[in-house]
N, C-alpha and C positions, 0 to 999 in steps of 0.2 A: 383576669382572678380575683379572686374574693378577698373579699373584705378583712385583716386579720383586724385581732382583739385591741392588739395597744402595739406602740410605735415610740418610739423617743423625741423624732421631730414627724408629722403630719405635716405635708401641704397641699394646699386648696391650688388646683391649675395645673395644666399638661400643657400647660404654654411657653413662651421663652423663658417666665421668671423663674417660675416654678421647677422647670427641667434642668436650667444652668444653677440654680442652687442646690438641688439635689446633686447634678453631676460634680459641682466642687466639695458637698461635704462625704461624698464617698469617695474621692480622690484623696481627701484628707485625713478621714480613718481610715482608708486602707494604708497609706503613708505612713500612718503610726502606727500599724500593724495590726488592727483591730478590726474585728469583722463586722459585714453590714447587717449580716442577719435579721431582717425585714426592719430596720432602726429607722430605715426611712422610706416611707409613704405618701405617694404623689395621688390626690383623689380630683377626679375630674368627670363632670356631669355626660360631657358627650360620649360617642363613641370610639375615639380615635383621639391622639395625640395632637394638638397644636390644633383645635377645632373651631377656635374663636380667632380671638381679633390677629391673633399670630397668624394663623393660616390664611389671611388674606391681608396681609400687610405685601405695604408695596416692595420693603426689604431692601430700601435706601439706607447705607452705612455713610454716615457724616460725621463732621465734628464745626461743622459751622454753626456756631453760636456764638453770641455778641455775650452769655453769662461768663464770666472763669468759671467759676463752679461745673458748670455744665461742660464747659472745654474740655476739661480734665478728665471730668469721670469719661468724656469721650472718647477719648486718649486711649484712656485704658481699656475700655471696649473695646476701639480698633485692634488693639494688640493680642486680645482673644481672638474676633476675628482671624486676626490673620496666623494666629497659631495652629491653624490647619482648616486650611483654606477649602480638600476637597470633602473632608466631613462636612465642612459648614455650609456647602455649595455656593460658597464665596467670589467674587468677582472685584479683584484687587484697582477700576478700572477711574478713579477717585471720583470727586466731583466739584464743579462748579458754579458760584454766586457768580451773576453776573445782575449787576444791578445801576440803577437810574443815581441820580445825584444825591437826589435825597437818604440814600444808604449811605454812600461813599465813607463818609467820616467812619460809623457804623463799620462796615464791612476792612476798613484799612486797619482803624484798633483790634476789630479778631485777627488778622493778617498777624500783626506787633505779638501780639498773645498766643499766638499760636506757636510764634520764632522762639518766642522766652519760654516753652515747655518742648521745643524740642519736634513739632509739629508740621513735616514739611509741607509750605506752599509759595506759590508765587503770586503777589499781588501786581494786576496791571492799572490803572489809573488816566484818566483821560480820555475821552468823547472818541479822540482819531486812534489813542494807542489801545482801546478795546477793540474797537472796530475789526484795528488790523490782527488783533490777537485773535479774537472768532474769525476771521476770514482764513484763517491760516489753519483754522481744523474745516470750518464747513467754507466753502465758496459759494456758497448760495445763503446764508449768513443777512439776515437784512433787517434786525431787531433799530431801532430807533431808541436815542435818549439814553444808550447805556452810556455809563462815563467811567464806569470801575468792573475788574474780571480779578476774582478769588479763585485761584485752582490750587484747591486742594490735590496734594499724590497719594498720598492714603486714603482709604475710603473707597469706596463704589456703593456694589447693591449682594445682597446674597437672596437668593431663592429658597421664596419663605419655606414651604412644607419640607423640600427636600433638605434645606439645614435644618428643619429641625427631628427630622427622620435621623440626621446626622448626630443630632445630639442626643436625641432618643437612646440609639443603641450606646453609645456612652454610659449612659443612664443605666442602661438594663445590662452590659456589661461586670458593670459593677455593683451588681446584684440588689439595685433600687427596685420596691417595690409599686407598679403603677395598677391602679384599681379604676377603670374606664364603669360607665356607666352606673353610675351611682352620686348622686346630687347630696350636697352638705345640706341640712337643714336648720342645726343650729349647734351650741353650743353649753357643754354644762362646766359650773367655774365655782371654786373657791375662793374663803381668802376678803381678807380687804382688799386686796390692788383686783381680784376676782380674776386670779389666774386661772386660765382654759386647761379643765383636766381633762375633758372628752369633746370628740367632737362627735353628732348625731346626723347619722346620715336615711337616707330612705333605704340600707341594707344594711342598719345595723349601727353599734356603736364601737369606735375607736377610740382606747386611753391614751393620750399623748402627753410627752413633754414639755413640748414646744411645737406651738402652731407658724407655719411663715402661710400668709396668705398674697398672691400672684395671681390674682384674678382677672386683670385686665380690667372692662369696662362694667365689670362687676364687682369692683372692688366697693362700690358704696353699700350693696346688701350684705358684706359679710364686717364692714365698719357698721351697719345697724344694728345688727347680731350681736357683736361684741358690746353694742350701746356706746357708743364711740357719738359725738356729737354731731346734729345735721345742719348745726350751725355755728360759728367761731367768732371772735373777736380778732382782727385784723388793725393792725397797726402799719400803713402806707409808706412808701419812700421819704415823704415829707414829715414821716410823725404823727401822720392826724391817726386817731384810735379810731374805728369802726366797730359798731355793733351789727349782730344778728347776719351775718355774712354766708351767705351758702356755701356750703363745704362743697358742695360737687356740683356742677357743669355740666352738660353734655354737647359735645359738638358733633353733624355729620360730617365724615370726610368724604369729600368728595373725590373721587378716582374714577379713571377709563382706562380704555385700550384702544387706539386706533389700530384697528385689524389689516397691519399689511405687512411684508415679509420686515422681521427687525431690522435686516439689514440695509431698508431703506435708511438708517439713520448709521451711518458710520463718517467717520473721517476721512480728510481728502486722502490719507493716503489708505485706506481702508481698515481702519482700525475700530475696535470699540471704543466711543467716546467716553468719559467719564460721564456719572450724573448731570443732568442740566436743570441750573433752576434758575431763572428770573424774576426778578422783581423790579418793578419798572412803572412810572406816573405817565408812560405814553399813550393816547388815544389809543384804544384798540378797535377797530370793525370787524365787520362780520362776515367772512370765508364764504358765505353764503349769498347776503347780499349787499356788503356796501354797508349796512347801516350801522350804526358808531352803537358800541357795545357797555363801554364803560371810560369814561376821560377822568377816574379817580384811581388811586394807585392799586395795582395788581399784579398777582405771582402765578407761576406754575413750575412744576416742575415734571422731567420725563425723560428716560431711557430706553433704548433699544432691550428689550426683553425676552429672550425666549421661550421661558416657562412661561410666560403671561400670552407670547404667539402674537408679539406687532410691538407697536410702543405703547409704552405703558406708563401713568404718571397722572397727576392732581393740579387743583387749586384749593386756592382758601377754603376753610370748612364753615358752614354757617350752624347757629345756637339751635337747637333743639329745647321747648320747652317741655321738661318732664318735672313735676311735682318731685323734692329733694325728696319728702319720707314717706313718695308711695310707694310700693313693693316695685321693686324696678321688672323693666319687661326685658327679656331676652332682644339685643341689640342686635342677632344674629339669627332669632328665631322668625316665626312665622308672623309673628303677631306683628312684628318690626318693620311690613314690608312698606307704612306710609313714610318711614325714614330713608327714604332713596336722596341720589344725587337730585339736585333739583334739575326742571325742567330746559333750566337757561345753562346748565353746566356743559352738556357737551356741543354746543355751539362757541360758548366760552372758548372751553378748554380747546378746542381744534383748531379756534379762529388765531388763538393765542400762539399755538406749534407754526400757522402760516404767518404770522407775524415777525419769528423769529427766523425761519427758514421757507425759502421760496418753493422747497420740495413738498409742502405742507399744503402747498392754496388748493381746492377746490377737495380737499382729499375728507369732505363732513360723511358722504357715505360711504364711509370705512369705519366710522365709531361704534365700536362694539361697548356694552355694557359688562364690565364683570366684576365676579363678585371680589370686589377691591375696595378698601377704604373701610367703612363701618361706623359705627359710632364710635366718640373717644370719649373718653371721663377725666375730666379736668379737674385740676385742684382750684382753687381762689386765684393764685397767682400763674398756674397754667403750666407750673411746675414738679417734677415728681414731690412722692413725699415716701420717705425711707426711715421704718421709726419703730421702735419696738413699745405695744403697748400694753397695759394689764398685766406686765412680767413679763410673761412667756409668748409675745403674739406680734409677729413681726412683719411688718404690713408694705407691701413696695406698690405704691399708687405712683405709676409710671407716668399719668396726664399723660399719656396717649406720645410720650417718647418711646413706647417700650421696646419696638425690636430690634432695633440700633443698637439697644443697649443692653450685648449680649453679658457684659462684663460685671451689669451687677448682681445677679445671681451670685457669681464668686464672691463680691466684696460681700453680700449678707451672707453666704455661708460661714466666712472669718471671723464676722462678728459673733456669728454661733456659735462660735468654737472660742468664744472669750478675748478675738484680735480689733479691738476695737479700730474701723478705717474712717483715715482722714477724709477719704472722697465721700465721703457718704454725710458727713458733719452739716456740710450748708442744706441739705434736706432733709432736716428734723421739722417733727410738727410745731415744735416751739417759734420756729421763724417766723408766723404770723403773727402771732401778738407779741413777739420781740423787736418786728419791725424789719425784722434782715430779710427782706424778700428780694430775686434776684432782679437785676436791672430790664429796663424795656429799651427793644432797640424800635428802630421805626420799620421795621418788615411789617408787611400786611396779617402774616402768619401769627398765631396768638401763642405760640409756643418756638418764637426766634430771637 
């Protein structure tokens, strides 16, 4: 579709945040009896929807967060996934956090606070009790040093591209305009607050009243184009003020697929298991030659996935040194080939699977590198920034929590229509200077 001359709402990005924002906006306007008539326009530089981070996401939907604000936000998002599981290709098979003693108190707290908001989960603690619980699910369970299991009954995973096809159908059926193969190159502004009045693209200019940026790892580029600071002041949880902190950090997300029949990982009664996440400090030995891989804290997540054609999952990411003020590379384009999973990841991940289940011993030859994971763009505290800047620019910077947060776009849409959303308040940009950062857990992952 060609680029129109003007729109009330221009949305940058046809991934999960752009599509979900457009969906809820269009629904609300329709409910009010107002026509859409080109009022909402999504622009994406790719030739298809969900061509970036959304399209290669592993699709896990969970509420396993140590941070109360994230937990509430995710409970809302899970309810959106559950609202139309068929359209969203959503599998509500649950989620399990399986942890060592170092994390027991954190996970117990998560369970207590999940109960307080009515999010159903079961908490098992004690080494023998945890082993028995896992053996009741998998008769070959053999992970060592596990002293707690948090079993979230809601949650699960969604097939990434199929889910977005279902969401885009909702968007298109409501009359939203989606313009592909069109790259945003800059903005026209006016007034003391530098409100954006028009979006410049390689196919022309579109006037707008509101700009919404839901661009995943490309958020830094838009942030720079709008003229927002590349470095900030940050007050930490101890009240100490830090200056010249980089606003954006990049991490390479390491994921892969064990190319075997997905039904290899079913429960003792033949059912699809919950998504499994294991964090432990037990020594990890190679399934190839028995050598020690690490004696430090490590973590993996995994699930049987018929969309990926095997057992899909990943491990902790590693940092990518990308200059903050440099023009951003395309994290999924040809120039990003150097940013691949580390050479040690396949052996580590498959060995970790074998550490947990006997059935995966000797499976290294079946490892298959699949387009999954990619580069994530993280904020200074590794949690989202969802806020309005320059009067009419709303930015959804998901800090790589993105795919599971289907409900964020819906909340942003409500705010665009004048209804402030309490769930978004802890994610404002001002938290960095005010010292209102999110608490940090003992997890080896930067986003947990």
